[in-house]
C-alpha positions in Angstrom: 0.0 0.0 0.0 2.8 2.4 0.8 4.4 1.6 -2.6 1.2 2.6 -4.2 1.1 5.9 -2.5 4.8 6.6 -3.5 4.1 5.8 -7.1 1.1 8.1 -7.0 3.3 11.0 -5.8 6.3 10.3 -8.0 4.4 9.3 -11.2 1.0 11.0 -11.0 -1.7 9.5 -13.1 -3.6 11.5 -15.8 -5.9 14.1 -14.3 -9.0 11.9 -14.8 -7.5 9.0 -12.9 -5.8 10.6 -10.0 -7.3 10.0 -6.6 -7.6 13.4 -4.8 -6.0 14.2 -1.4 -9.1 13.3 0.5 -9.3 10.0 -1.0 -5.7 9.3 0.1 -6.5 10.3 3.6 -9.4 7.8 3.5 -7.3 5.1 2.3 -5.1 5.9 5.3 -8.2 5.4 7.4 -8.9 2.0 5.8 -5.3 0.9 6.4 -5.5 1.7 10.1 -8.7 -0.4 10.7 -9.3 -4.1 10.6 -12.0 -4.8 8.1 -12.8 -8.5 8.6 -16.1 -8.3 6.7 -14.7 -6.5 3.6 -17.1 -3.6 4.2 -14.6 -1.1 2.7 -13.2 -3.5 0.0 -15.1 -1.6 -2.7 -12.9 1.4 -2.2 -11.0 1.8 -5.4 -7.7 3.8 -5.4 -8.2 4.3 -9.1 -11.2 6.5 -8.6 -10.5 10.3 -8.8 -12.7 11.0 -5.8 -14.0 9.0 -2.9 -17.5 10.5 -3.2 -19.0 7.1 -4.5 -17.3 4.9 -1.9 -19.4 3.1 0.6 -20.0 5.1 3.8 -18.7 8.3 2.3 -20.9 11.4 1.4 -19.7 14.6 -0.3 -21.1 18.1 -0.8 -23.0 18.2 -4.1 -21.4 21.7 -4.9 -17.9 21.5 -3.7 -17.3 17.7 -4.0 -15.6 17.7 -0.6 -16.3 14.9 1.9 -18.7 16.1 4.5 -19.7 12.9 6.4 -18.6 9.4 6.9 -20.9 6.7 8.1 -19.2 3.3 8.9 -22.0 2.1 11.4 -22.3 -1.6 11.7 -19.3 -2.3 9.5 -17.6 -4.4 12.2 -14.5 -2.3 11.9 -11.8 -2.8 14.6 -9.0 -0.7 15.8 -8.3 2.6 17.3 -10.1 5.8 16.5 -8.8 6.8 12.9 -7.4 10.4 13.5 -6.8 10.8 9.6 -10.5 11.6 9.4 -9.7 14.9 11.1 -7.6 15.9 8.1 -10.8 16.1 5.9 -11.3 19.9 6.2 -15.1 19.9 5.4 -16.0 16.7 7.4 -19.0 17.6 9.6 -20.2 14.2 10.6 -18.6 10.9 11.9 -20.8 7.9 12.5 -19.0 4.8 13.8 -21.9 3.1 15.6 -21.7 -0.4 16.6 -18.2 -1.4 15.6 -15.2 -2.4 17.5 -13.3 0.8 17.9 -11.1 0.3 20.9 -8.3 1.9 22.9 -8.9 5.4 24.3 -10.2 8.3 22.4 -7.3 10.6 21.6 -7.1 14.2 22.7 -6.2 15.2 19.2 -9.8 14.5 18.1 -10.2 18.3 18.7 -8.6 18.7 15.3 -11.8 17.9 13.7 -12.8 21.5 14.2 -15.8 21.6 11.8 -17.6 18.5 13.3 -21.2 19.0 14.1 -21.8 15.3 14.9 -19.7 12.7 16.6 -21.4 9.4 17.1 -19.2 6.6 18.5 -21.8 4.6 20.4 -21.6 0.9 21.0 -17.9 0.4 20.7 -15.2 -0.6 22.9 -13.6 2.6 23.9 -12.0 2.9 27.2 -10.2 5.6 29.4 -11.3 9.1 30.3 -13.3 11.4 28.1 -11.0 13.8 26.3 -11.3 17.3 27.8 -10.5 18.7 24.4 -13.9 17.8 22.9 -15.3 21.0 24.4 -12.9 22.9 22.1 -14.7 21.8 18.9 -16.7 25.0 18.4 -19.4 23.6 15.9 -20.3 20.4 17.8 -24.0 19.9 18.4 -24.3 16.1 18.8 -22.0 14.1 21.0 -23.0 10.4 21.3 -20.7 8.1 23.1 -23.1 5.7 24.9 -22.5 2.0 25.2 -18.6 2.3 25.7 -16.3 1.7 28.7 -15.4 5.3 29.3 -14.4 5.7 33.0 -13.5 8.5 35.3 -15.4 11.8 35.8 -17.1 14.0 33.3 -14.6 16.8 32.5 -15.4 20.1 34.0 -14.6 21.5 30.5 -17.8 20.0 29.2 -19.5 23.0 30.7 -17.8 25.2 27.9 -19.6 23.6 24.9 -20.8 26.5 22.8 -23.5 24.9 20.6 -23.9 21.4 21.9 -27.6 20.2 21.7 -27.3 16.5 22.4 -25.0 14.8 24.9 -25.4 11.1 25.4 -22.9 9.3 27.7 -25.2 6.5 28.9 -24.1 3.0 29.5 -20.4 3.6 30.4 -18.4 3.3 33.6 -18.2 7.0 34.5 -17.9 7.7 38.2 -17.5 10.9 40.3 -20.6 13.1 40.4 -22.8 14.8 37.8 -21.1 18.2 37.3 -23.1 21.3 38.0 -21.4 23.0 35.1 -23.6 21.0 32.7 -26.2 23.6 33.7 -24.2 26.2 31.8 -25.0 24.7 28.4 -28.1 26.6 27.5 -28.3 25.1 24.1 -29.0 21.5 25.5 -32.0 19.7 24.0 -31.1 16.3 25.2 -28.9 15.1 28.1 -28.5 11.4 28.8 -26.1 10.2 31.5 -28.2 7.0 32.3 -26.8 3.7 33.6 -23.3 4.9 34.9 -22.0 3.9 38.3 -21.6 7.5 39.6 -20.7 8.0 43.2 -23.6 8.8 45.3 -24.6 12.0 43.7 -27.4 14.7 44.0 -29.1 16.2 41.0 -27.5 19.6 40.5 -30.2 22.2 40.9 -28.3 24.1 38.1 -29.8 21.7 35.6 -33.0 23.6 36.0 -31.3 26.3 34.0 -31.5 24.3 30.9 -34.8 25.9 29.8 -34.5 24.5 26.2 -34.1 20.9 27.4 -36.5 18.4 25.9 -35.1 15.1 27.1 -33.5 14.3 30.4 -32.3 10.8 31.1 -30.7 10.1 34.5 -31.8 6.6 35.2 -29.6 4.2 37.2 -27.0 6.9 38.0 -26.9 6.3 41.9 -28.7 9.5 42.6 -29.6 10.3 46.2 -31.5 13.2 47.7 -34.5 14.9 46.3 -35.8 16.0 43.0 -34.8 19.8 42.7 -37.7 22.0 42.6 -35.8 23.9 39.9 -37.0 21.3 37.5 -40.3 23.3 37.3 -38.5 25.7 34.9 -37.9 23.1 32.3 -41.1 24.2 30.4 -39.9 22.4 27.2 -39.1 19.1 28.8 -40.9 16.2 27.1 -39.3 13.2 28.7 -38.0 12.9 32.4 -36.5 9.6 33.5 -35.1 9.5 37.0 -35.8 5.8 37.6 -33.7 3.2 39.2 -32.0 5.6 41.8 -32.1 6.3 45.5 -34.2 9.5 45.4 -36.1 10.4 48.6 -38.5 12.9 49.8 -41.6 13.8 48.0 -42.3 14.7 44.4 -42.2 18.4 44.3 -45.3 20.5 43.4 -43.2 22.3 40.7 -43.4 19.2 38.6 -46.9 20.3 37.6 -45.3 23.3 35.8 -43.8 21.0 33.1 -46.5 22.0 30.5 -44.7 20.2 27.6 -44.0 16.9 29.7 -45.2 13.7 27.9 -43.5 11.0 30.0 -42.3 11.0 33.6 -40.4 7.8 34.9 -39.6 7.8 38.7 -40.0 4.0 39.3 -37.7 2.2 41.7 -36.6 4.9 44.1 -37.6 5.7 47.6 -39.9 8.6 47.1 -42.5 9.1 49.9 -45.3 11.6 50.5 -48.4 12.1 48.4 -48.7 12.7 44.7 -49.0 16.4 43.9 -52.7 17.2 43.6 -52.2 19.7 40.8 -50.8 17.1 38.4 -53.9 17.5 36.4 -52.2 20.6 34.9 -50.0 18.3 32.9 -52.3 18.3 29.9 -49.7 16.8 27.6 -48.8 14.0 30.0 -49.3 10.5 28.3 -47.1 8.0 30.5 -46.5 8.3 34.3 -44.6 5.7 36.2 -43.8 6.1 40.0 -44.0 2.5 40.9 -41.8 0.8 43.5 -41.5 3.8 45.8 -43.1 4.6 49.3 -45.9 7.0 48.1 -48.9 7.4 50.4 -52.3 9.2 50.2 -54.8 8.7 47.4 -54.5 8.8 43.7 -55.4 12.3 42.4 -58.5 12.6 40.4 -56.7 15.3 38.2 -54.0 12.8 37.3 -56.5 10.2 36.3 -58.4 12.8 34.2 -55.5 13.2 31.9 -55.5 11.5 28.4 -52.9 8.9 29.7 -51.7 6.0 27.7 -50.1 4.2 30.8 -50.3 4.7 34.6 -48.1 2.6 36.7 -48.2 3.2 40.6 -47.6 -0.4 41.7 -45.7 -1.4 44.9 -46.5 1.7 46.9 -48.7 2.5 49.9 -51.5 4.2 48.1 -55.0 4.1 49.6 -58.6 5.1 48.7 -60.4 4.3 45.6 -59.5 4.4 41.8 -61.1 7.8 40.8 -63.9 7.7 38.3 -62.1 10.1 36.1 -59.8 7.3 34.8 -62.7 6.3 32.5 -62.4 9.5 30.5 -59.0 8.6 28.9 -59.4 7.6 25.2 -55.9 6.3 25.0 -55.3 4.2 28.3 -53.8 0.8 27.6 -51.8 0.0 30.7 -53.1 0.4 34.2 -51.0 -1.3 36.9 -51.6 -0.4 40.5 -50.8 -3.7 42.3 -49.5 -4.1 45.6 -51.1 -1.1 47.3 -53.9 -0.6 49.8 -56.5 0.6 47.3 -60.1 -0.4 48.1 -63.8 0.0 47.0 -65.4 -0.9 43.8 -63.8 -0.2 40.3 -65.4 2.5 38.1 -68.3 0.8 36.3 -67.2 2.3 33.0 -63.6 1.2 33.2 -62.5 0.3 29.7 -65.6 1.5 28.0 -63.7 4.5 26.4 -60.2 3.0 26.6 -58.3 0.5 24.5 -57.2 -1.4 27.6 -54.4 -4.1 27.0 -53.0 -4.8 30.4 -54.9 -4.3 33.7 -53.1 -5.4 36.9 -54.8 -4.4 40.2 -53.7 -7.4 42.3 -52.8 -7.4 46.0 -55.2 -4.5 47.0 -58.5 -4.5 48.8 -60.8 -3.8 45.7 -64.3 -5.1 46.1 -67.6 -5.3 44.1 -68.1 -6.7 40.7 -65.7 -6.8 37.8 -66.7 -4.1 35.3 -68.5 -5.3 32.2 -66.6 -3.1 29.7 -63.0 -3.9 30.4 -62.7 -5.5 26.9 -65.0 -3.0 25.1 -62.4 -2.0 22.7 -61.4 -5.8 22.0 -57.7 -5.3 22.9 -57.5 -6.6 26.5 -54.6 -9.1 26.8 -53.9 -9.3 30.5 -56.5 -9.1 33.4 -54.7 -9.6 36.7 -56.9 -9.2 39.8 -55.4 -11.7 42.2 -55.8 -11.3 45.9 -58.6 -8.8 46.2 -62.2 -9.0 47.3 -64.1 -9.0 44.1 -67.4 -10.7 44.1 -70.2 -11.6 41.7 -69.9 -13.5 38.4 -67.3 -13.2 35.5 -69.0 -10.9 33.0 -70.2 -12.5 29.9 -68.5 -10.0 27.8 -65.1 -11.4 28.9 -66.2 -14.7 27.3 -66.1 -13.0 23.9 -62.8 -11.2 24.6 -60.7 -13.1 22.1 -57.6 -10.8 22.7 -57.2 -12.1 26.2 -53.8 -13.9 26.8 -53.5 -14.0 30.6 -56.3 -14.2 33.1 -55.5 -14.2 36.8 -58.5 -13.9 39.2 -57.0 -16.1 42.2 -58.1 -15.4 45.7 -61.3 -13.4 45.5 -64.9 -14.0 46.3 -66.1 -14.6 42.9 -68.9 -17.1 42.2 -71.4 -18.5 39.8 -70.7 -20.5 36.6 -67.9 -19.5 34.2 -69.2 -18.2 30.7 -68.8 -21.0 28.2 -66.9 -18.8 25.8 -64.4 -18.0 28.5 -63.1 -21.6 28.8 -62.3 -21.6 25.0 -60.7 -18.2 24.5 -58.0 -19.0 21.7 -55.1 -16.9 22.9 -55.2 -17.5 26.7 -52.1 -19.4 27.8 -52.6 -18.7 31.7 -56.2 -19.2 33.2 -56.0 -18.9 37.0 -59.3 -19.0 38.8 -58.2 -20.7 42.0 -59.5 -19.8 45.5 -62.9 -18.5 44.7 -66.4 -20.0 44.8 -66.9 -20.7 41.1 -69.4 -23.6 40.3 -70.7 -25.6 37.5 -68.9 -27.6 34.9 -65.9 -27.1 32.7 -67.3 -26.4 29.3 -66.5 -28.6 26.4 -65.6 -25.3 24.5 -62.3 -25.6 26.3 -61.1 -27.5 23.2 -60.8 -24.1 21.4 -58.1 -22.9 23.9 -55.4 -24.0 21.7 -52.7 -21.8 23.4 -53.6 -22.8 27.0 -50.5 -23.7 29.1 -51.7 -23.3 32.7 -55.1 -24.2 34.0 -55.4 -23.3 37.6 -58.9 -23.8 39.1 -58.2 -25.3 42.6 -60.2 -24.5 45.6 -63.6 -23.8 44.0 -67.0 -25.6 43.7 -66.7 -26.9 40.2 -68.5 -30.2 39.7 -69.2 -32.9 37.0 -66.7 -34.9 35.0 -63.5 -33.5 33.5 -64.2 -33.1 29.8 -62.2 -35.4 27.5 -61.6 -32.3 25.4 -58.8 -31.2 27.7 -56.7 -33.9 26.3 -56.7 -32.1 22.9 -54.8 -29.2 24.4 -51.3 -30.0 23.4 -49.6 -27.0 24.9 -50.9 -27.7 28.5 -48.1 -27.7 31.1 -50.1 -27.5 34.3 -53.5 -28.7 35.4 -54.3 -27.7 39.0 -57.9 -28.7 39.8 -57.7 -29.7 43.4 -60.3 -29.1 46.2 -63.4 -29.0 43.9 -66.3 -31.5 43.5 -65.3 -33.2 40.2 -66.6 -36.7 39.7 -66.4 -39.4 37.2 -63.2 -40.9 35.9 -59.8 -39.4 34.8 -60.2 -38.7 31.1 -58.1 -41.2 29.1 -57.2 -38.4 26.7 -55.0 -36.8 29.4 -52.2 -39.2 28.8 -51.6 -37.5 25.4 -50.5 -34.4 27.1 -46.8 -35.0 26.5 -45.9 -31.4 27.7 -47.7 -31.6 31.0 -45.5 -31.0 33.9 -48.0 -30.9 36.8 -51.3 -32.7 37.3 -53.1 -32.1 40.6 -56.6 -33.5 40.8 -56.5 -34.0 44.6 -59.5 -33.6 47.0 -62.2 -34.4 44.6 -64.6 -37.2 44.1 -63.0 -38.8 41.1 -63.4 -42.6 40.9 -62.2 -45.3 38.5 -58.6 -46.2 37.7 -55.5 -44.4 36.5 -55.9 -44.6 32.7 -53.5 -46.7 30.7 -50.7 -45.0 28.7 -49.6 -42.8 31.6 -46.1 -43.3 30.5 -46.7 -40.9 27.7 -46.5 -38.0 30.2 -42.8 -37.8 29.7 -42.3 -34.3 31.2 -44.6 -34.9 34.2 -42.9 -33.7 37.4 -45.8 -33.7 39.8 -48.7 -36.2 40.0 -51.1 -35.5 42.9 -54.3 -37.6 43.0 -54.8 -37.8 46.7 -58.2 -37.9 48.6 -60.2 -39.1 45.8 -62.1 -42.5 45.2 -59.6 -44.0 42.8 -59.2 -47.8 42.9 -57.5 -50.7 41.1 -53.7 -51.2 41.0 -51.0 -48.4 40.7 -49.7 -48.7 37.1 -46.1 -49.9 37.0 -45.6 -47.5 34.0 -45.5 -44.6 36.5 -42.0 -45.8 37.2 -41.0 -45.0 33.7 -41.7 -41.3 34.0 -38.2 -39.8 33.7 -38.6 -36.4 35.6 -41.3 -37.3 38.2 -40.3 -36.1 41.5 -43.6 -35.6 43.4 -46.1 -38.5 43.7 -49.1 -38.4 46.0 -51.7 -41.1 45.6 -52.8 -41.1 49.3 -56.3 -41.6 50.7 -57.8 -43.5 47.8 -58.7 -47.2 47.4 -55.7 -48.5 45.4 -55.1 -52.2 45.9 -52.3 -54.7 45.0 -48.6 -54.4 45.4 -46.5 -51.3 45.3 -44.9 -51.5 41.8 -41.2 -52.2 42.2 -40.6 -50.0 39.1 -41.3 -46.9 41.4 -37.7 -47.5 42.5 -36.7 -46.0 39.2 -38.0 -42.7 40.2 -36.0 -40.0 42.0 -38.7 -38.6 44.2 -38.7 -35.6 46.5 -42.2 -36.5 47.7 -43.8 -40.1 47.9 -47.2 -40.7 49.6 -49.2 -43.9 49.0 -50.6 -43.8 52.6 -54.2 -44.7 53.5 -55.1 -47.1 50.6 -55.6 -50.9 50.4 -52.0 -51.9 49.3 -50.6 -55.2 50.2 -47.7 -57.2 49.9 -44.0 -56.5 50.4 -42.4 -53.1 50.1 -39.8 -52.6 47.2 -36.3 -52.8 48.9 -35.6 -49.1 48.3 -38.5 -48.0 50.4 -38.2 -50.5 53.1 -36.6 -48.1 55.5 -37.6 -45.6 58.2 -37.3 -42.6 55.8 -40.4 -43.8 53.9 -42.5 -44.9 56.9 -45.1 -42.0 56.5 -45.3 -42.8 52.7 -47.0 -46.1 53.4 -49.0 -45.8 56.7 -52.6 -46.8 56.7 -52.4 -49.7 54.3 -53.5 -52.7 56.5 -52.2 -55.3 54.1 -48.8 -53.8 53.5 -45.8 -55.6 55.1 -42.1 -54.8 55.1 -39.2 -54.5 57.4 -40.5 -51.5 59.3 -41.7 -52.2 62.8 -45.3 -51.3 63.3 -46.2 -50.7 59.6 -48.3 -53.9 59.6 -51.0 -54.3 62.3 -50.2 -56.9 64.9 -52.6 -58.5 67.5 -51.4 -59.1 71.0 -53.4 -62.2 72.2 -52.0 -62.1 75.6 -53.6 -58.9 76.7 -54.8 -58.8 80.2 -58.6 -59.0 80.5 -58.4 -56.9 83.6 -57.5 -53.9 81.3 -60.9 -54.2 79.7 -62.5 -51.8 82.1 -59.9 -49.2 81.4 -60.8 -49.4 77.7 -64.5 -49.1 78.5 -63.8 -46.0 80.6 -61.7 -44.5 77.8 -64.4 -45.0 75.2 -67.1 -43.4 77.5 -64.7 -40.3 78.0 -64.0 -40.3 74.2 -67.7 -40.1 73.5 -68.2 -37.1 75.7 -65.1 -35.4 74.1 -66.5 -36.2 70.7 -69.8 -34.4 71.4 -68.0 -31.3 72.5 -65.6 -31.6 69.6 -68.3 -31.7 67.1 -69.5 -28.3 68.3 -66.2 -26.8 68.3 -65.3 -28.2 64.9 -68.5 -26.8 63.4 -67.6 -23.3 64.5 -63.9 -23.7 63.3 -64.5 -25.5 60.1 -65.1 -22.5 57.8 -62.2 -20.5 59.2 -60.0 -23.6 58.8 -61.0 -24.2 55.2 -60.0 -20.6 54.2 -56.6 -20.7 55.9 -55.7 -24.4 55.0 -53.7 -23.2 52.0 -51.3 -21.4 54.3 -50.8 -24.4 56.5 -47.3 -25.9 56.6 -46.6 -29.1 54.7 -46.3 -32.2 56.7 -42.8 -33.1 57.9 -42.2 -35.8 55.3 -42.8 -33.6 52.4 -39.2 -32.6 52.3 -37.8 -30.8 49.3 -34.4 -32.5 49.9 -34.0 -35.8 48.1 -35.3 -38.4 50.5 -33.6 -41.7 51.0 -30.4 -40.7 53.0 -29.9 -40.0 56.5 -27.6 -37.4 58.4 -25.2 -40.2 59.2 -24.8 -41.1 55.5 -23.8 -37.4 54.8 -21.8 -36.9 58.1 -19.6 -39.9 57.3 -18.4 -38.1 54.1 -17.5 -34.7 55.6 -13.8 -35.5 55.5 -10.9 -33.2 54.3 -10.2 -35.5 51.3 -13.8 -34.7 50.0 -13.4 -30.9 50.2 -14.1 -29.3 46.9 -14.1 -25.6 48.0 -14.3 -23.3 51.1 -15.5 -19.9 52.0 -15.9 -17.5 55.0 -19.0 -19.5 56.1 -17.6 -23.1 55.8 -16.4 -25.8 53.6 -18.1 -27.6 50.6 -17.8 -31.3 50.3 -18.5 -33.8 47.6 -20.7 -36.5 48.9 -21.6 -39.7 47.0 -24.9 -41.2 48.3 -25.6 -44.9 48.6 -27.8 -44.6 45.4 -24.9 -43.4 43.4 -26.0 -39.7 43.3 -23.4 -37.0 43.9 -24.3 -33.9 45.8 -22.5 -30.8 47.1 -22.8 -30.4 50.9 -21.9 -27.1 52.6 -21.1 -27.4 56.2 -21.7 -23.8 57.6 -19.4 -23.3 60.6 -20.1 -21.4 63.9 -23.2 -21.1 66.0 -26.1 -18.8 66.1 -25.1 -15.2 66.8 -26.8 -12.8 69.0 -29.8 -11.3 67.2 -30.1 -14.3 64.7 -33.3 -16.1 64.4 -33.2 -19.0 66.8 -36.3 -20.7 65.4 -34.7 -21.0 62.0 -31.4 -22.3 63.5 -33.4 -24.9 65.7 -35.4 -26.0 62.7 -32.4 -26.7 60.6 -30.6 -28.4 63.4 -33.5 -30.7 63.9 -33.5 -31.6 60.2 -29.7 -32.3 59.8 -28.8 -33.4 63.3 -25.7 -32.5 65.0 -23.2 -32.0 62.2 -24.2 -28.3 61.5 -26.5 -26.9 58.9 -25.9 -28.7 55.6 -27.2 -27.1 52.4 -27.5 -29.7 49.6 -27.5 -28.4 46.2 -27.8 -30.6 43.2 -25.6 -29.5 40.2 -27.3 -27.5 37.6 -27.4 -29.3 34.2 -24.7 -30.3 31.8 -23.7 -26.7 31.4 -22.1 -26.4 34.8 -20.9 -30.1 35.5 -17.2 -29.1 35.9 -17.5 -26.1 38.3 -17.4 -25.9 42.0 -19.4 -23.7 44.4 -16.8 -21.7 46.1 -17.0 -18.3 47.7 -17.3 -16.3 50.8 -20.6 -16.0 52.7 -21.7 -12.5 52.5 -22.4 -12.7 48.8 -25.1 -15.3 49.5 -27.1 -13.2 51.9 -30.4 -11.9 50.8 -30.7 -8.1 51.0 -33.6 -8.1 53.4 -31.5 -9.8 56.1 -29.9 -6.3 56.8 -33.2 -5.1 58.3 -35.0 -8.3 59.4 -32.0 -10.2 60.9 -34.0 -13.4 60.0 -33.7 -16.1 57.5 -36.5 -18.0 55.9 -37.3 -19.8 52.7 -37.2 -16.8 50.6 -33.7 -15.8 51.8 -32.7 -19.4 51.1 -34.0 -19.1 47.6 -31.8 -16.0 47.2 -28.7 -17.8 48.3 -29.5 -20.7 46.0 -30.0 -18.1 43.2 -26.4 -16.7 43.9 -25.2 -20.4 43.7 -26.7 -20.6 40.2 -25.2 -17.2 39.1 -21.8 -18.5 40.3 -22.2 -21.7 38.1 -23.2 -19.7 35.0 -20.8 -16.8 35.4 -17.8 -19.0 36.7 -17.2 -16.1 39.2 -17.3 -16.1 43.1 -19.9 -13.8 44.7 -17.3 -11.3 45.6 -15.2 -11.2 42.4 -13.1 -8.0 42.3 -14.6 -7.4 38.7 -17.7 -6.4 40.4 -16.3 -3.3 42.0 -18.7 -2.0 44.7 -21.5 -4.1 43.3 -22.3 -7.6 44.4 -22.8 -10.5 42.1 -26.6 -10.0 41.6 -26.3 -6.4 40.7 -23.3 -7.0 38.4 -25.2 -9.7 36.6 -28.4 -7.7 36.2 -26.7 -4.5 35.0 -24.3 -6.4 32.7 -27.2 -8.4 31.3 -29.2 -5.3 30.7 -26.5 -3.3 29.1 -24.4 -5.8 27.2 -26.5 -9.1 27.0 -26.1 -12.6 28.3 -23.0 -13.2 26.4 -21.0 -10.9 28.7 -22.3 -12.7 31.8 -21.9 -16.4 30.8 -18.7 -18.1 31.6 -16.8 -18.3 28.2 -15.5 -21.8 29.3 -19.0 -23.3 29.1 -19.8 -25.3 26.1 -21.6 -23.0 23.6 -23.6 -26.0 22.3 -25.8 -25.5 25.5 -26.0 -21.8 25.1 -29.8 -21.8 25.1 -30.1 -23.9 28.3 -27.4 -22.0 30.0 -29.3 -18.8 29.3 -32.5 -20.3 30.8 -30.6 -21.3 33.9 -29.2 -17.8 34.1 -32.7 -16.4 33.9 -33.7 -18.8 36.8 -30.7 -17.4 38.9 -31.8 -13.9 38.3 -35.4 -14.9 39.2 -34.2 -16.4 42.5 -32.2 -13.3 43.4 -35.2 -10.8 43.0 -34.8 -7.9 45.4 -38.4 -8.4 46.6 -38.7 -11.5 48.6 -42.3 -12.0 47.6 -41.3 -12.3 44.0 -38.9 -15.3 44.5 -40.4 -18.6 43.6 -40.6 -21.5 46.0 -37.7 -24.1 46.0 -40.1 -26.7 44.5 -40.9 -24.2 41.6 -37.0 -23.6 41.2 -36.6 -27.4 40.9 -39.4 -27.5 38.4 -38.0 -24.6 36.3 -34.6 -26.2 36.2 -36.1 -29.3 34.9 -38.1 -27.6 32.4 -35.2 -25.7 31.0 -35.4 -27.7 27.8 -38.8 -26.2 26.9 -39.3 -22.6 26.1 -39.9 -20.1 28.9 -40.9 -16.6 28.0 -39.8 -13.8 30.1 -41.5 -10.3 29.9 -38.9 -7.5 29.9 -39.3 -3.9 31.0 -40.7 -1.5 28.6 -37.4 -0.6 27.0 -36.7 -4.3 26.0 -34.2 -4.8 28.8 -34.6 -7.2 31.7 -36.1 -5.3 34.6 -34.4 -6.2 38.0 -37.9 -6.6 39.5 -39.2 -9.0 36.9 -40.7 -12.1 38.7 -42.3 -15.4 38.5 -44.9 -15.6 41.1 -46.9 -18.6 41.6 -48.9 -16.8 44.3 -47.8 -13.1 44.0 -48.8 -10.7 41.4 -48.1 -11.3 37.7 -46.2 -8.2 36.9 -43.5 -9.1 34.4 -44.0 -12.8 35.2 -42.2 -15.6 33.5 -45.2 -17.0 31.8 
């Protein structure tokens, strides 16, 4: 290439074929960059001008290069300073390349630039202070790089800058007040930078021409400046994901041009300003996940809003009737507040509602008839309220519905026929109400249904055979109803079914043949019915079944020896009419409660089979007689007491603790079996809280056991410690964690203890199942990232925050351990999602351990996660089997 240039200078070509000087400079630019995709291969040095080269634009009059756009060319290398030798160059666009190294100070040589966009590259180091000396610069966009250090004070000297975007870098320090000097600003975006705890400079209120202000995720503390009221041209204000405190200033109502306000995920308190009705241009308002109190202002609801998000606050009162006036409202999310009273009867009549989530409040009255009047309603989530009456007939015609969650209300009556067969619904949750009637055969039209949850109602009749035609069904939960008849034989066709719970009904007959077709079945619960016949041996061929409860039926015959093939967390065959010998695997004390109440069942367990003592002393007969007399008196009194308590008991039994034998640890081992393996030669890792041992159980399974050292400290929860000590005897608290899939087979769990602790422990000083779920989630994140929970790479962040922020800003590829086999990338990503789910900042949004086990086993089939509105994963998304459905996994 150098030879070509020498020849050009020493032996110039005829005028029509000599590349001009600007072309030569651009060839130098090409030479300085790595062009792996050949994006610049069409540049021909024989051309007389570069104006027709790809990515180059020239002024139509002067023929001089005025802009270069190499966006998405996958170019790599340092910033090409030769561009600054083009005297008429006004625009440089190098978006989404691999421009690396630091940005040189000499970039100020581009003195005629109006636009410099180097976003989504690999630039590092500090921001050049010399950028402010480019007098014509109007647009400076550097987001999505790795710039660090402070924002230079010289940036306050820009003369004409209108757009400054530094989002998604590694800038620290504070937000400089000198930015308030740039009166020409129209957009300022500093979002998602790890600034030191910083206040919003009140000087930003001087930017009276500002239209866009993005300060999300900037570690901002303190209050919202009242000076913001002077930003009369502001259209978009985003202060979300910070640590703002205090109340929302009344001056915010002076933002007469504002269209969107994002204040979610802060610690704002106090009441919403009553004069927000003055914001006549406001379309989207989100102040969710704060500590707001008081009522929802009628003026705010009277605006022509598109979305209103006030969930997870402490708001009280009713939903104002004025909300029905909006002709644009499509999202209304008010869950997790203390709102009460009936909903406005015309809600939805004038609005194209798409998503309605009012769960976890105290709303009452009937569900409004017009929620789907515009035919666009997709999500209706009203769980955990006090709604009563029937499901409106109009919802049975709402074919746009995808998620229906009405759990835990006081709804009653039959379900409209059309409601059962809505074609787009994939989640139908009607549990814990008083619905009656039968399941309509129109359910055959619900082609997209994945979860049918109708437990704890008054449904009756036989389960329709049409359910077996719903190939997408993953879960059927229909316990505690009055269903009769037999289990439809068509159910065995549901090859995707993971959970089948028909317990506590009046179902009779036998378990249908062909149950081995349920290859994904994880939980089978048919307890407390009237089933009979033998237990099919083919149940033992279900590869992922780990929960089997057939108790309190009339099953007879032997316990199939094939059940030994299963790896069960829960096994309950008690209270049937089984007989014969127990399979050898189950003939031990760990399984006693799984078989009690079967008179003909024998085994090696003392007391399992009834024995008659023929040598009883007849003199004891009078004692028995006395006992029966006293028992009769107690019985009479007990009946009276039982009648009074029954209704209360029924409502609360869902919250009762599971019996002690329903362990979520793998049953079939004893503490002695584990304790014997806690030897130094079995240590695979250690941390501040104890050592991790590899234990091979008698059945051949390998598990990791963490022995946590030390006793219970002052202030710790004694009840939690005592419970764990009871369960794992005297060798300490063992956390048994099964390894997570093929993607992580070769990695240890090795880290200090503090990284495992759930954030709520700081103010509760107590541990429970939800904090255990958090700790397990950290373990999953360790396995997927290949990093300990206190890796220096995290800086001041912990593992969870690092994973979430990196995932949001750079994608899963930057989180996953590069040593993992990329063949399993899809499964690894699903496991990563489960880890993030378990480490949700809100304990209520973490799944149960049984759900985690199920999700890990279901990682081979597609889970759909709902992201936040900007397409990035929200740190508060959740899968909630009993909590609200905001951003849920399904």
